[in-house]
C-alpha positions in Angstrom: 60.6 149.5 38.7 61.5 145.8 38.7 64.1 144.5 41.1 66.3 141.4 40.6 69.2 139.7 42.3 72.9 140.5 42.0 76.0 140.3 44.1 79.1 142.3 44.8 82.0 141.2 42.6 85.1 143.3 43.7 88.7 142.2 43.9 89.2 144.8 46.7 87.0 142.6 49.0 84.3 145.3 49.3 82.6 148.1 47.3 81.2 151.4 48.4 77.5 152.0 48.6 76.9 155.7 47.6 74.1 158.1 48.3 74.0 159.2 44.7 75.3 157.9 41.3 78.8 159.6 41.4 82.1 159.0 43.0 81.9 162.4 44.7 78.8 161.3 46.6 78.8 160.3 50.3 79.5 156.7 51.2 76.6 155.1 53.0 78.3 151.7 53.7 80.9 149.3 52.5 79.4 146.2 51.1 81.5 143.0 51.2 82.5 141.0 48.2 80.0 138.2 47.5 77.1 139.9 49.3 73.8 139.3 47.5 71.1 142.0 47.1 68.2 143.3 45.0 68.9 145.9 42.3 66.9 148.2 40.1 66.7 146.2 36.8 65.8 149.4 34.9 69.3 150.7 35.4 70.8 147.5 33.9 68.4 147.5 30.9 69.4 151.1 30.2 73.1 150.2 30.6 73.5 153.0 33.2 77.1 153.1 34.7 75.5 153.2 38.2 72.9 150.9 39.5 70.4 151.5 42.3 70.6 148.7 44.9 68.8 147.6 48.0 71.3 146.3 50.6 69.6 144.4 53.4 70.7 145.7 56.8 70.4 142.2 58.3 72.4 139.6 56.3 69.8 137.0 57.3 66.7 139.1 56.6 65.3 138.4 60.1 62.6 140.5 61.8 59.6 142.3 60.4 59.0 142.3 56.6 59.4 146.1 56.7 62.9 145.9 58.4 64.2 148.1 55.6 67.2 148.3 53.4 70.1 150.6 52.7 69.2 152.1 49.4 72.0 153.6 47.3 74.1 153.3 44.2 77.0 151.0 43.2 79.0 151.2 40.0 78.0 148.6 37.4 81.6 147.3 37.2 81.5 146.2 40.9 78.4 143.9 40.6 77.5 140.8 38.8 74.0 139.5 38.2 73.3 136.2 40.0 72.3 134.5 36.7 75.7 135.4 35.2 77.4 132.9 37.5 77.7 129.2 36.7 74.7 127.1 37.4 75.7 124.2 39.6 74.4 120.6 39.5 77.3 118.7 40.9 77.8 116.4 43.9 79.8 118.7 46.2 76.7 120.7 47.4 73.1 119.8 47.8 70.0 121.6 49.3 66.5 120.4 49.9 63.5 121.6 51.8 61.6 119.2 54.1 58.1 120.4 53.4 54.8 119.3 55.1 51.2 120.3 54.7 50.3 123.3 56.9 48.5 122.2 60.0 46.8 125.3 61.4 46.2 123.6 64.8 50.0 123.6 65.4 50.4 127.4 64.8 49.3 130.6 66.5 47.8 132.8 63.8 47.6 136.6 64.3 45.3 138.6 62.0 44.8 142.3 61.5 41.8 143.6 59.4 41.5 140.3 57.7 45.2 139.9 56.9 47.6 137.4 58.4 50.1 139.5 60.3 52.0 136.8 62.2 52.5 133.0 62.5 53.9 131.9 65.8 55.0 135.4 66.5 56.9 135.9 63.2 56.0 138.1 60.2 55.4 135.5 57.5 56.7 135.5 53.9 54.4 134.1 51.2 51.1 134.7 53.2 48.5 137.4 53.0 44.9 136.4 53.8 44.7 132.7 53.1 46.5 130.2 55.2 49.6 128.7 53.5 49.3 125.2 52.0 52.6 124.0 53.5 55.4 124.8 55.8 59.1 124.1 56.0 60.0 121.6 58.7 63.7 121.5 58.0 66.4 122.1 55.4 68.9 119.3 54.4 72.1 120.8 53.2 75.4 119.1 52.4 78.7 120.8 51.5 81.6 118.6 50.5 79.9 115.5 52.0 79.4 117.4 55.3 76.0 118.1 56.8 75.4 121.8 57.3 73.0 122.7 60.1 70.3 125.4 59.4 68.7 126.9 62.5 64.8 126.8 62.5 64.9 130.6 62.9 65.9 130.8 59.2 63.0 128.9 57.9 60.1 129.3 60.3 59.0 132.6 58.7 58.9 131.4 55.0 56.0 129.6 53.4 54.9 128.2 50.1 58.4 127.0 49.5 59.3 124.2 47.0 62.3 122.3 45.7 62.3 123.9 42.3 65.3 126.2 42.6 68.5 127.2 40.9 72.0 126.7 42.4 74.8 129.0 41.3 78.4 128.6 42.1 81.0 131.3 42.7 84.3 129.8 43.7 83.6 127.9 47.0 80.4 129.7 47.6 76.9 128.4 46.5 73.8 130.5 46.0 70.3 128.8 46.1 67.7 131.0 44.5 63.9 130.6 44.0 60.6 132.5 44.1 57.7 131.4 46.3 54.1 132.6 46.8 51.7 134.0 44.3 50.5 137.4 43.2 50.9 140.0 45.9 52.3 137.3 48.3 55.3 136.5 45.9 58.7 136.8 47.3 62.2 135.6 46.4 64.9 134.0 48.6 68.6 133.4 48.2 70.5 131.1 50.5 74.3 131.6 50.6 76.6 128.8 51.8 80.4 128.4 51.9 82.7 126.1 53.9 81.7 127.9 57.1 78.0 127.2 56.6 75.1 129.5 56.1 76.5 133.0 55.6 73.5 134.9 54.2 69.8 134.7 53.6 68.2 137.3 51.4 64.5 137.4 51.5 62.2 140.1 49.8 59.5 141.0 47.4 61.4 142.3 44.4 59.0 144.9 43.1 
């Protein structure tokens, strides 16, 4: 199974996440319009009317890497693949990581059986056994000529980031998407911003 990124696109303002691929199935949760998530690409490739999706319980993907998702089914008519939206390269929105070489003397590294299990008390994305090459020191975001603050809690657990990403626009909302890490440490991240600031951060290994 290969997972990729999509979002809810529903004029009702939400859609139902169901336990099984049928309207008679129990509703697990109501997922708001615009919410981004990973989905089972096999169902899209086979043109199934229902798609298996993985809805992050925490909209900012904070906590342990195994924090879990709500797994269920959404009708294909209620979602839109992220790459189906307009790619954006205008001046109303900008995003850029402030990246520095990783200095191990400035971090507390936890290891378990040879694996890096924590950096400064956080479960790290993009890291397995070897130390990361660089870390994120900050994120510079502007929306309609206004600086948008991003709290350090949202970037202190992600490593191997870079400024090679794609920005998509959906109305007044912008989605910044890229992959980081290599091999088994590979993960994907989507930042979601609107006029209110950062409204979602999706992080996960889509396999």
